[in-house]
N, C-alpha and C positions, 0 to 999 in steps of 0.2 A: 513568350510571354510574362514578363516578371513586373513585379510590386516592390514599395517602398517597405521599407522595416515597418512591421504591430507591433503594438506591445499588449498583453495580452496574458492570462493566466492559459498553464498550458497541462491541460491534465490526461495522462495515460493511462488506461489498462488494458491487462493482459491477462489472459485466464491461464490459470495453471494447470500445466499437463495434457496440454489441448490437440498436441503433434500425438499423442499416446491412445486416441480415442480413433475410432471409425469414422466413417466418412459422417453416418446419419447425426451420429452422437455431435460431431463437430459442428452442421447444421444447425441445430438445434440449441447448441452452447451461442452461439453467434448472434442467432435471433434474442436469444433470452439474456446477455449481455448488452447489445440497444434497448432492450424495453427496464431495464434494470439500471442502464445512465440515464433515460429520459425521465426514467422517476425521480433518481436521486435529485438532478438538476433540477426540476418542477418543484419538488418538494424543497429546493434552497430557495426558490424562487427566482432560479435565472430562467428567462426567456430562449426555448427553446430555438426560436428564428434569431437568434442575436448569436446563436453558436455554429460555428463553422467543425465536420467530424469527415475525419477521412481515415477509412478501414485499414490495417493493420493487420488482419488477416484472422490472426490468434487474437485481436488486442480493437483498440482503437481512438484515435489522438480525438483530443478534444478541446477545443480554442474556445477558450472564454470572453466577451470584453473586461476589458481591466479594471473596469470601475466597478467590478463587483465585489463586494465587501468580503475580505480575507476569512471572514467566523463562518459564514455561508459555504462554503468550501471544506473547510478545515471540520466543522462541526455539520451545518444540515447537509452538505451534502454527503460525508463520512456517512453518516446516522442512514440515512435513505439510502446507499448499498447496500450498509448491514442488516438494516431491516426487510428488504427486497431479496438480497441473497438467502435470509432465512426462510423467507416466503419457496422463493426457489427449490430449495432442500427441503420442504414439505410436502411439494409436489410433486419432487420425482425421487426417482431410488438413487442408491449410491455411486452407479452407473453414470448418470446425469449431472454429477457433483460439480458443483462449478464454484471455483475459488479463484478471487482478483487479485495481483497483485495491482496495485495504482499509484500513481507515480502524481507530484503536482511542484510546477515550477512554475515563475514568473518572469520574463523573456519579453525577447525579441524574435519575431517569426517574418519570413519572405516567403511568397509564394513564386515558384517558377511555373514552367510547362507542365513540369508532373505531380504538384503539389505542396506541401509545408514544407519549408524548410530550416532551419538554423542550427546554431548552437547550442541555445538554449533548448529546442529537443532534441537535440542529438547526446548531451549529459541527462535528460532525464530517460532517454531510453537507457541508455548505461548504466542507471540506478536502478531503475526497476528491472533490469535483467541482471543483476550484478550477484554471484553467489552467496554474499552473505546475507542481503535478502532474500534469497531462497531459503538459506537454512534458517534462518528468522522463521519463517513460513513454514518449511516442512516441519519444524520444533514444536510449531502450534497448529498443533493438530485440529484443533477444535473449532479454530476460527476460520469466518469465513473470506476475509481480507486482510491485505498488509500495507499501510501507506508509507510509502517512500518520498520525504518533500529533502529538495537542493536545501541546500545550506545557506543561498539568502534567503528563501524563501523562511526559513526556521528563524535564524537570526532576527529579521525583520518583521514577521509576522505571527510568526509562535510566540517567540521570547517577549519579544517586546510590541503585543498585540492584544488581542479581546482575552479581561481576565478570565472568562469562560474554560480555558483550554489550559490544562492539564498538562502544566512542563512536563511532571515527573512520568508521563505515559510514552516520553519520547529520547531514545537513545540514538546515540552516535554511530555510524558504520562507515567503514572507511574503504576502500577497495582501489586496486592499481589496474590503468585500463592494456590494454597490449600495447598502446603505445608512453609508457610509464607515467603519462599521468595519473594524479592521486585525487579522485574524487571524494566526497564527504557528503552524506546523506542520514537524514534522522527518521527514525523508523517507529512506527505506533502500530501497535494489534490491538485492535477493539476486543474485549474481554477479556481481556488479561492482565493480569497486576499490572502495580504502577511499578516505575521503576524503583524508587525504596522500598517496593513491597517485595521483592527477590528477584526481578529480572537479573539475566545473568550475563557476562563476558566471555565468548568465548574465543580466547588466542592459539595459534597453531604455537605445536610442539617448541620449547625453547630448553635447553639443555641448563640453563640455571634455574629452572622451573619445574615440578613433582609433575609428574605424567597423571593425567586423569582419566575416566570412563569412556571416553569419545572410543568410538572406533577407531579413529584417524588419530590417536593417541596423542591428542592437543590437549592443552591445558583448560577447566573452567575453572573462572575462577570472577572476584564480584567484579562487578561493573564498576571502572575508575573512567570515567570519561573523560580525564586530561588526560590519558593515552591513548595515541592520535588512529593506531589499528582497533579500538573499539569494536565488537560489537554486541549488541545484548542481545540474548533469546531466553524465551520462556523455559523454568524449569521443567522437566520432563515429570507429568504424575501431580504437574499444578492441578489445584482445584478450585473454584469459583464460588465465592458463598454463595447458600440459594438465595438469599434476599439479591445478590446482585442483578441488574438488568441494566443493557443501555442504554442511554439517554436516548428519548423521542417520545411522542405519543406515539407512536404507530405499535408499539410495541407491549405484546400483552405482560400485563406485569404480574400475572399466577403460570406465565408459562417457564418453568425451570427451564432458564439458559446461562450458558450456552449450553446443546446439547451433546450427551457424548458419541458424537458421530463418528462410525468405523471411518479407517481411510480405505479409499476402495482398493 
């Protein structure tokens, strides 16, 4: 069975370090992931009955009607994920901590006899799993999620979209696939400073650049968005002002956020 191409929003959630957990923890995290996703979609005003979900083991693929306003996904959906992940962390200890890599794309998908497929799904999966995105998330130890959007979503929906979207919070990250294809994504980490407030670029070691403090010998330099292989990372030891709160009515303004949660 096959179907003609369907234009839609493509969302991919992936649980960080899922394979390192035991079976009982994995089962609980999967349940929580679906609850978090459904909460965030509902908060964004998306009809769950109009969404299609495909299980990915350590994540879930969500197809959302193309007519959904971009701001609902880039803002309300992301805020909903953030708020419910914070609530999850308050209910469980660090052994059950759940952090999500989240990808967003818009394009065509096709239904075959085994599920949904298409280049736009495959490219998004590569972006979510890309080492530069993993590095950003690893450095952002207090973050609950990292969001990576495709280049076409950034250019059409972020850069040219809703005025409430903070362009400074997004930074470019490029990587080369095993087939030699270069993909660009745009990454943002809720709760960390905007690009103009100190996010850094990390590039591989080059002979004409001084070696930095990274264990791998790479250099850490200020972000240059014109450099094609740039990756922005929150600096070590970055602090968030006590007055800072993530947007959204579900957050308690008296809460000290983000929490200094130790890595498991």
